[in-house]
C-alpha positions, 0 to 999 in steps of 0.5 A: 408335757408336750406329748400330753399337749399333742394328745389333748389337741388330737382328742379335741380335733376328734371330738370336734369332727365327731360332733360335726358329723353327728349334727350332719347325720341328724340333719338328714334323719340318720339318727342311729348314725348320729347317735353313735357319733355323739356317743364316741365324742362323749366318751372321748371327752368325758374320759379325757385325763385332767379335763379343763373347764372348757372341756366341761362346757363342751360336754354340756353342749354335746349333751344338749345336742345329743338330747335332740337325737335321743328325742327323735329316736324316741329313746326317752329312757336313754335320754332320762338316764343320760341327763340324770347321770350328769346333772351334778357336772352340768350344775357345777359349771355355772353357765346359765344358758347351758344349764337352762337348756339342759333343764329344758331337756331334763324336763322333756324326759320327765314330761314323756315319763309322766313326771309333769309337775317335776318337769314344770319345776325344772322348766321354771328354773330353766326359764329364769336361767335363760332370762339371766343369760339373756339367751333368746334361744334358751328362752324360746326352747324352754317356753315351748316346753312350758306351753306343752307341760302347762297344758298337760297340767291344765294351766291353760292361760299361762301355757298360752302366754309361754307359747306365744312368747316362744313363737314371737322369738321363733319369728325373729330367728328365721333359720330355726324351723324347729322352734317355729313348728314346736311353739305353734304345735304347743299352742295348738295343743292348748286350743285343742284342750280348750275345745277352741276349734277355729284356733286349733284349725288355724294353727294346724293349717298354718303349721302344715303350710309353713312345713310344706314350704320349708319341706320340714317333715316333722312339722307336716306330721304336727300340721296334720295332727293339729288339723285332725285334733280340730276335727275331733273337737266337733265330732267330725271323726271321719275327717279326723281319721283322714288327717291322722292317717296322713300324719302317720304316713308322712312321719320320718321318725318313730316318735312323730309317728306315734304322736299321730298314731295315738290320735288315729287310735282314739279316732278309730275307737270313737268311730267304733272301729274297735279292732283297728283301734286295738291294734294301734294301742297295742303297738303304742303300749309296746313302743312306750314300754321299750322307750319310756314314753308313758305319756302316750303309752298310758293314754293307749292303755286307758283306751284299751280298757275302754275297748274291753268294756265295749267288748263286754268285759264290763266290771274288769274294764271299768275298774281299769279305766277308773284306775287310769282316771285316778293315776291321771288325777295324781299326776295332775293331767287335767285333760285326760282325767276329764276325757276318761271320766266322761267316758265312764259317765257315759257308760254308766248312763247307758247302763242306767237306761238299760241301753246296750252297754256294748255299743260305743257308737252311742257314746261317740256320736256325742263326741262334740258334746264330750269335747265341750264338756271336757273343756268345761270341767277342765276350765274349772280345774285350772289353777292360775 
Protein backbone atom coordinates (compact mmCIF):
# COMPACT_ATOMS: atom_id res chain seq x y z
CA UNK A 1 0.00 0.00 0.00
CA UNK A 2 2.69 2.46 0.99
CA UNK A 3 4.54 1.98 -2.31
CA UNK A 4 1.32 2.74 -4.17
CA UNK A 5 0.83 5.82 -2.02
CA UNK A 6 4.33 7.14 -2.80
CA UNK A 7 3.79 6.53 -6.51
CA UNK A 8 0.48 8.39 -6.39
CA UNK A 9 2.06 11.32 -4.59
CA UNK A 10 4.88 11.61 -7.12
CA UNK A 11 2.34 11.48 -9.99
CA UNK A 12 0.36 14.28 -8.32
CA UNK A 13 3.51 16.36 -7.93
CA UNK A 14 4.47 15.81 -11.57
CA UNK A 15 0.98 16.72 -12.78
CA UNK A 16 0.96 19.86 -10.65
CA UNK A 17 4.38 20.89 -11.99
CA UNK A 18 3.38 20.18 -15.62
CA UNK A 19 0.12 22.15 -15.35
CA UNK A 20 1.92 25.13 -13.81
CA UNK A 21 4.54 24.98 -16.55
CA UNK A 22 1.83 24.76 -19.21
CA UNK A 23 0.17 27.82 -17.79
CA UNK A 24 3.46 29.78 -17.65
CA UNK A 25 4.34 28.91 -21.26
CA UNK A 26 0.87 29.97 -22.42
CA UNK A 27 1.28 33.32 -20.64
CA UNK A 28 4.35 34.04 -22.72
CA UNK A 29 2.69 32.83 -25.94
CA UNK A 30 4.79 29.65 -26.25
CA UNK A 31 1.73 27.62 -27.20
CA UNK A 32 3.38 24.56 -28.68
CA UNK A 33 5.48 24.15 -25.54
CA UNK A 34 2.45 24.77 -23.32
CA UNK A 35 0.47 22.22 -25.31
CA UNK A 36 3.10 19.53 -24.67
CA UNK A 37 3.16 20.22 -20.91
CA UNK A 38 -0.63 19.86 -20.72
CA UNK A 39 -0.53 16.73 -22.85
CA UNK A 40 2.01 15.08 -20.52
CA UNK A 41 0.01 16.13 -17.46
CA UNK A 42 -3.19 14.76 -19.00
CA UNK A 43 -1.63 11.40 -19.90
CA UNK A 44 -0.17 10.96 -16.41
CA UNK A 45 -3.46 11.76 -14.76
CA UNK A 46 -5.82 10.01 -17.15
CA UNK A 47 -3.93 6.70 -17.09
CA UNK A 48 -3.29 6.77 -13.34
CA UNK A 49 -4.42 3.44 -11.81
CA UNK A 50 -7.55 3.73 -9.63
CA UNK A 51 -8.20 7.43 -10.18
CA UNK A 52 -9.98 9.20 -7.33
CA UNK A 53 -12.81 11.74 -7.54
CA UNK A 54 -10.19 14.47 -6.87
CA UNK A 55 -8.22 13.22 -9.87
CA UNK A 56 -11.33 13.49 -12.04
CA UNK A 57 -11.97 17.06 -10.91
CA UNK A 58 -8.37 17.89 -11.74
CA UNK A 59 -8.79 16.33 -15.21
CA UNK A 60 -11.65 18.75 -15.90
CA UNK A 61 -9.59 21.73 -14.69
CA UNK A 62 -6.81 20.55 -16.95
CA UNK A 63 -9.17 20.19 -19.95
CA UNK A 64 -10.59 23.68 -19.37
CA UNK A 65 -7.10 25.22 -19.17
CA UNK A 66 -5.78 23.20 -22.10
CA UNK A 67 -8.77 24.34 -24.21
CA UNK A 68 -7.40 27.90 -24.11
CA UNK A 69 -4.14 26.69 -25.58
CA UNK A 70 -5.90 24.79 -28.37
CA UNK A 71 -7.92 27.88 -29.25
CA UNK A 72 -4.87 30.14 -29.43
CA UNK A 73 -2.99 27.60 -31.52
CA UNK A 74 -6.05 27.68 -33.73
CA UNK A 75 -6.38 23.90 -33.53
CA UNK A 76 -10.15 23.63 -33.31
CA UNK A 77 -10.24 20.12 -34.78
CA UNK A 78 -7.97 18.94 -31.95
CA UNK A 79 -10.05 20.78 -29.35
CA UNK A 80 -13.30 19.35 -30.70
CA UNK A 81 -11.92 15.80 -30.59
CA UNK A 82 -10.42 16.15 -27.12
CA UNK A 83 -13.57 17.55 -25.52
CA UNK A 84 -16.00 15.22 -27.23
CA UNK A 85 -14.01 12.21 -26.14
CA UNK A 86 -14.36 13.19 -22.48
CA UNK A 87 -17.92 14.53 -22.22
CA UNK A 88 -19.14 11.51 -20.23
CA UNK A 89 -16.29 11.71 -17.74
CA UNK A 90 -16.91 15.43 -17.20
CA UNK A 91 -20.67 15.04 -16.80
CA UNK A 92 -20.24 12.18 -14.32
CA UNK A 93 -18.38 14.40 -11.85
CA UNK A 94 -21.39 16.55 -10.93
CA UNK A 95 -19.49 19.80 -10.37
CA UNK A 96 -21.69 22.54 -11.86
CA UNK A 97 -19.06 25.25 -12.32
CA UNK A 98 -16.55 22.93 -13.97
CA UNK A 99 -19.16 21.35 -16.27
CA UNK A 100 -20.51 24.81 -17.16
CA UNK A 101 -17.05 26.00 -18.19
CA UNK A 102 -16.46 22.76 -20.11
CA UNK A 103 -19.74 23.27 -22.02
CA UNK A 104 -18.47 26.74 -22.88
CA UNK A 105 -15.38 25.31 -24.57
CA UNK A 106 -17.39 22.59 -26.27
CA UNK A 107 -19.56 25.36 -27.69
CA UNK A 108 -16.49 27.28 -28.91
CA UNK A 109 -15.36 24.22 -30.87
CA UNK A 110 -18.86 23.78 -32.31
CA UNK A 111 -19.12 27.49 -33.16
CA UNK A 112 -15.87 27.52 -35.17
CA UNK A 113 -16.98 24.34 -36.91
CA UNK A 114 -20.29 26.05 -37.83
CA UNK A 115 -22.47 24.08 -35.41
CA UNK A 116 -24.06 27.33 -34.23
CA UNK A 117 -27.38 25.98 -33.03
CA UNK A 118 -25.83 23.12 -31.05
CA UNK A 119 -23.23 25.53 -29.62
CA UNK A 120 -26.01 27.84 -28.47
CA UNK A 121 -27.79 24.96 -26.72
CA UNK A 122 -24.62 23.96 -24.85
CA UNK A 123 -24.10 27.57 -23.81
CA UNK A 124 -27.61 27.86 -22.43
CA UNK A 125 -26.97 24.71 -20.37
CA UNK A 126 -23.58 26.08 -19.30
CA UNK A 127 -25.12 29.36 -18.17
CA UNK A 128 -27.68 27.55 -15.99
CA UNK A 129 -24.88 25.54 -14.37
CA UNK A 130 -22.75 28.65 -13.81
CA UNK A 131 -25.72 30.35 -12.16
CA UNK A 132 -26.41 27.33 -9.96
CA UNK A 133 -22.78 27.33 -8.86
CA UNK A 134 -22.87 31.13 -8.48
CA UNK A 135 -19.59 31.27 -10.39
CA UNK A 136 -19.05 34.75 -11.85
CA UNK A 137 -16.07 33.43 -13.79
CA UNK A 138 -18.16 30.77 -15.58
CA UNK A 139 -21.14 33.10 -16.11
CA UNK A 140 -18.79 35.72 -17.62
CA UNK A 141 -17.14 33.26 -20.00
CA UNK A 142 -20.38 31.61 -21.10
CA UNK A 143 -22.21 34.94 -21.58
CA UNK A 144 -19.34 36.13 -23.78
CA UNK A 145 -19.71 33.10 -26.05
CA UNK A 146 -23.52 33.50 -25.99
CA UNK A 147 -23.06 37.02 -27.28
CA UNK A 148 -20.92 35.86 -30.24
CA UNK A 149 -22.98 32.79 -31.13
CA UNK A 150 -26.28 34.63 -30.59
CA UNK A 151 -25.03 37.27 -33.00
CA UNK A 152 -24.19 34.60 -35.61
CA UNK A 153 -27.76 33.31 -35.33
CA UNK A 154 -29.26 36.80 -35.56
CA UNK A 155 -30.57 36.96 -31.94
CA UNK A 156 -29.23 40.49 -31.61
CA UNK A 157 -31.18 41.75 -28.59
CA UNK A 158 -30.44 38.67 -26.52
CA UNK A 159 -26.80 38.76 -27.64
CA UNK A 160 -26.42 42.34 -26.40
CA UNK A 161 -27.90 41.41 -23.00
CA UNK A 162 -25.43 38.53 -22.62
CA UNK A 163 -22.48 40.64 -23.80
CA UNK A 164 -23.31 43.43 -21.36
CA UNK A 165 -23.68 40.98 -18.51
CA UNK A 166 -20.28 39.47 -19.30
CA UNK A 167 -18.71 42.89 -19.55
CA UNK A 168 -20.08 44.04 -16.22
CA UNK A 169 -18.60 40.90 -14.62
CA UNK A 170 -15.27 41.66 -16.33
CA UNK A 171 -15.22 45.08 -14.68
CA UNK A 172 -15.43 43.45 -11.24
CA UNK A 173 -12.60 40.97 -11.99
CA UNK A 174 -9.87 43.50 -12.69
CA UNK A 175 -7.15 40.93 -13.35
CA UNK A 176 -9.10 39.18 -16.11
CA UNK A 177 -7.98 41.00 -19.26
CA UNK A 178 -9.29 38.17 -21.43
CA UNK A 179 -12.89 38.55 -20.24
CA UNK A 180 -12.75 42.33 -20.56
CA UNK A 181 -11.50 42.12 -24.15
CA UNK A 182 -13.67 39.25 -25.36
CA UNK A 183 -16.93 40.59 -23.94
CA UNK A 184 -16.26 43.97 -25.59
CA UNK A 185 -15.31 42.37 -28.90
CA UNK A 186 -18.45 40.22 -28.85
CA UNK A 187 -20.58 43.36 -28.37
CA UNK A 188 -18.66 45.05 -31.18
CA UNK A 189 -19.47 42.12 -33.45
CA UNK A 190 -23.19 42.58 -32.71
CA UNK A 191 -23.14 46.34 -33.37
CA UNK A 192 -21.22 45.76 -36.62
CA UNK A 193 -23.85 43.21 -37.68
CA UNK A 194 -26.55 45.76 -36.83
CA UNK A 195 -24.77 48.47 -38.86
CA UNK A 196 -24.40 50.75 -35.83
CA UNK A 197 -21.23 52.61 -36.77
CA UNK A 198 -20.83 54.86 -33.73
CA UNK A 199 -21.25 52.02 -31.22
CA UNK A 200 -18.93 49.72 -33.21
CA UNK A 201 -16.28 52.45 -33.46
CA UNK A 202 -16.52 53.37 -29.78
CA UNK A 203 -16.03 49.73 -28.78
CA UNK A 204 -13.11 49.26 -31.20
CA UNK A 205 -11.29 52.31 -29.80
CA UNK A 206 -12.07 51.30 -26.23
CA UNK A 207 -10.62 47.83 -26.96
CA UNK A 208 -7.49 49.26 -28.51
CA UNK A 209 -6.84 51.74 -25.67
CA UNK A 210 -7.40 49.15 -22.95
CA UNK A 211 -5.15 46.63 -24.69
CA UNK A 212 -2.33 49.09 -25.32
CA UNK A 213 -2.49 50.16 -21.68
CA UNK A 214 -2.16 46.52 -20.54
CA UNK A 215 0.11 45.50 -23.48
CA UNK A 216 -2.41 42.80 -24.35
CA UNK A 217 -1.63 41.80 -27.94
CA UNK A 218 -4.82 39.87 -28.71
CA UNK A 219 -6.92 42.78 -27.57
CA UNK A 220 -4.94 45.07 -29.88
CA UNK A 221 -5.77 42.79 -32.83
CA UNK A 222 -9.47 42.83 -31.89
CA UNK A 223 -9.35 46.62 -31.39
CA UNK A 224 -7.99 47.18 -34.91
CA UNK A 225 -10.60 44.72 -36.22
CA UNK A 226 -13.42 46.52 -34.42
CA UNK A 227 -12.32 49.88 -35.81
CA UNK A 228 -11.91 48.36 -39.29
CA UNK A 229 -15.38 46.82 -39.22
CA UNK A 230 -16.93 50.13 -38.22
CA UNK A 231 -15.30 51.78 -41.29
CA UNK A 232 -16.83 49.04 -43.44
CA UNK A 233 -20.30 50.01 -42.22
CA UNK A 234 -20.35 53.25 -44.16
CA UNK A 235 -18.15 52.08 -47.01
CA UNK A 236 -14.86 53.74 -46.02
CA UNK A 237 -12.95 50.78 -47.47
CA UNK A 238 -9.54 52.48 -47.53
CA UNK A 239 -9.57 53.16 -43.77
CA UNK A 240 -10.88 49.64 -43.16
CA UNK A 241 -7.93 48.18 -45.08
CA UNK A 242 -5.47 50.20 -42.97
CA UNK A 243 -7.06 48.94 -39.74
CA UNK A 244 -7.14 45.28 -40.75
CA UNK A 245 -3.53 45.49 -41.95
CA UNK A 246 -2.56 46.74 -38.49
CA UNK A 247 -4.54 43.87 -36.97
CA UNK A 248 -2.69 41.23 -38.99
CA UNK A 249 0.69 42.89 -38.34
CA UNK A 250 0.30 42.98 -34.56
CA UNK A 251 -1.17 39.43 -34.22
CA UNK A 252 0.97 37.04 -32.17
CA UNK A 253 -0.86 33.78 -32.81
CA UNK A 254 -2.37 32.08 -35.85
CA UNK A 255 -6.01 32.28 -34.80
CA UNK A 256 -6.07 36.02 -34.18
CA UNK A 257 -4.09 36.62 -37.36
CA UNK A 258 -6.80 34.90 -39.42
CA UNK A 259 -9.62 36.73 -37.63
CA UNK A 260 -8.17 40.02 -38.90
CA UNK A 261 -7.09 38.51 -42.21
CA UNK A 262 -10.61 37.47 -43.31
CA UNK A 263 -11.80 41.09 -42.99
CA UNK A 264 -8.73 42.34 -44.82
CA UNK A 265 -9.62 39.94 -47.65
CA UNK A 266 -13.23 41.13 -47.70
CA UNK A 267 -12.07 44.76 -47.80
CA UNK A 268 -9.72 44.05 -50.73
CA UNK A 269 -12.60 42.29 -52.50
CA UNK A 270 -14.91 45.25 -51.96
CA UNK A 271 -12.17 47.59 -53.15
CA UNK A 272 -11.78 45.64 -56.39
CA UNK A 273 -8.25 44.46 -55.42
CA UNK A 274 -9.12 40.96 -56.51
CA UNK A 275 -5.66 39.40 -56.63
CA UNK A 276 -4.77 40.43 -53.08
CA UNK A 277 -8.19 39.27 -51.90
CA UNK A 278 -7.87 35.94 -53.71
CA UNK A 279 -4.48 35.22 -52.16
CA UNK A 280 -5.83 35.86 -48.65
CA UNK A 281 -8.92 33.68 -49.19
CA UNK A 282 -6.80 30.75 -50.40
CA UNK A 283 -4.57 31.04 -47.33
CA UNK A 284 -7.60 31.12 -45.00
CA UNK A 285 -9.26 28.16 -46.75
CA UNK A 286 -6.09 26.08 -46.28
CA UNK A 287 -5.79 27.08 -42.63
CA UNK A 288 -9.44 26.35 -42.03
CA UNK A 289 -9.27 22.90 -43.63
CA UNK A 290 -6.22 21.95 -41.61
CA UNK A 291 -7.45 23.18 -38.23
CA UNK A 292 -11.25 23.03 -38.47
CA UNK A 293 -12.11 26.72 -38.55
CA UNK A 294 -14.98 26.46 -40.99
CA UNK A 295 -16.73 29.52 -39.56
CA UNK A 296 -13.99 31.68 -41.12
CA UNK A 297 -13.13 29.30 -43.96
CA UNK A 298 -16.65 29.21 -45.39
CA UNK A 299 -16.82 33.02 -45.60
CA UNK A 300 -13.48 32.96 -47.49
CA UNK A 301 -14.88 30.26 -49.76
CA UNK A 302 -18.02 32.29 -50.54
CA UNK A 303 -15.91 35.39 -51.26
CA UNK A 304 -13.65 33.35 -53.52
CA UNK A 305 -16.74 32.41 -55.59
CA UNK A 306 -17.64 36.12 -55.84
CA UNK A 307 -14.15 36.74 -57.28
CA UNK A 308 -14.67 34.04 -59.90
CA UNK A 309 -17.87 35.83 -60.98
CA UNK A 310 -15.94 39.09 -61.17
CA UNK A 311 -13.38 37.35 -63.37
CA UNK A 312 -16.09 36.23 -65.76
CA UNK A 313 -16.93 32.69 -64.59
CA UNK A 314 -20.50 33.83 -64.26
CA UNK A 315 -22.72 30.75 -64.15
CA UNK A 316 -20.39 28.50 -62.16
CA UNK A 317 -19.54 31.28 -59.68
CA UNK A 318 -23.14 32.25 -59.20
CA UNK A 319 -24.17 28.64 -58.55
CA UNK A 320 -21.49 28.38 -55.87
CA UNK A 321 -22.42 31.68 -54.18
CA UNK A 322 -26.05 30.55 -54.12
CA UNK A 323 -24.96 27.30 -52.50
CA UNK A 324 -23.07 29.38 -49.90
CA UNK A 325 -26.31 31.25 -49.15
CA UNK A 326 -28.27 28.00 -48.81
CA UNK A 327 -25.71 26.53 -46.42
CA UNK A 328 -25.80 29.67 -44.29
CA UNK A 329 -29.60 29.56 -44.18
CA UNK A 330 -29.43 25.93 -43.02
CA UNK A 331 -27.02 26.65 -40.18
CA UNK A 332 -28.91 29.82 -39.23
CA UNK A 333 -26.10 32.30 -39.91
CA UNK A 334 -28.14 35.46 -40.39
CA UNK A 335 -25.59 38.14 -41.29
CA UNK A 336 -23.72 36.20 -43.95
CA UNK A 337 -26.94 35.04 -45.60
CA UNK A 338 -27.82 38.70 -46.10
CA UNK A 339 -24.28 39.61 -47.17
CA UNK A 340 -24.04 37.02 -49.95
CA UNK A 341 -27.68 37.44 -51.01
CA UNK A 342 -27.12 41.15 -51.43
CA UNK A 343 -24.07 40.56 -53.61
CA UNK A 344 -26.05 38.12 -55.79
CA UNK A 345 -28.85 40.70 -56.09
CA UNK A 346 -26.37 43.35 -57.13
CA UNK A 347 -24.88 41.07 -59.78
CA UNK A 348 -28.33 40.27 -61.19
CA UNK A 349 -29.34 43.92 -61.29
CA UNK A 350 -26.15 44.71 -63.22
CA UNK A 351 -26.91 42.00 -65.75
CA UNK A 352 -30.46 43.33 -66.08
CA UNK A 353 -29.22 46.81 -66.96
CA UNK A 354 -26.54 45.31 -69.21
CA UNK A 355 -23.78 46.81 -67.09
CA UNK A 356 -20.46 45.06 -67.31
CA UNK A 357 -20.90 42.24 -64.75
CA UNK A 358 -17.14 41.99 -64.34
CA UNK A 359 -16.85 45.33 -62.59
CA UNK A 360 -17.12 44.70 -58.89
CA UNK A 361 -16.36 48.30 -58.05
CA UNK A 362 -19.91 49.31 -58.91
CA UNK A 363 -21.13 46.79 -56.37
CA UNK A 364 -18.70 47.97 -53.76
CA UNK A 365 -19.32 51.66 -54.23
CA UNK A 366 -22.66 50.98 -52.65
CA UNK A 367 -21.22 49.08 -49.75
CA UNK A 368 -22.53 51.47 -47.12
CA UNK A 369 -25.95 50.99 -48.59
CA UNK A 370 -25.32 47.22 -48.55
CA UNK A 371 -24.56 47.33 -44.85
CA UNK A 372 -27.71 49.27 -44.04
CA UNK A 373 -29.70 46.80 -46.15
CA UNK A 374 -28.05 43.73 -44.75
CA UNK A 375 -28.85 44.85 -41.26
CA UNK A 376 -32.39 45.71 -42.25
CA UNK A 377 -33.09 42.25 -43.66
CA UNK A 378 -31.31 40.84 -40.64
CA UNK A 379 -33.53 42.61 -38.16
CA UNK A 380 -36.56 41.16 -39.89
CA UNK A 381 -35.11 37.69 -39.54
CA UNK A 382 -34.48 38.06 -35.83
CA UNK A 383 -36.22 35.52 -33.65
CA UNK A 384 -36.53 36.85 -30.14
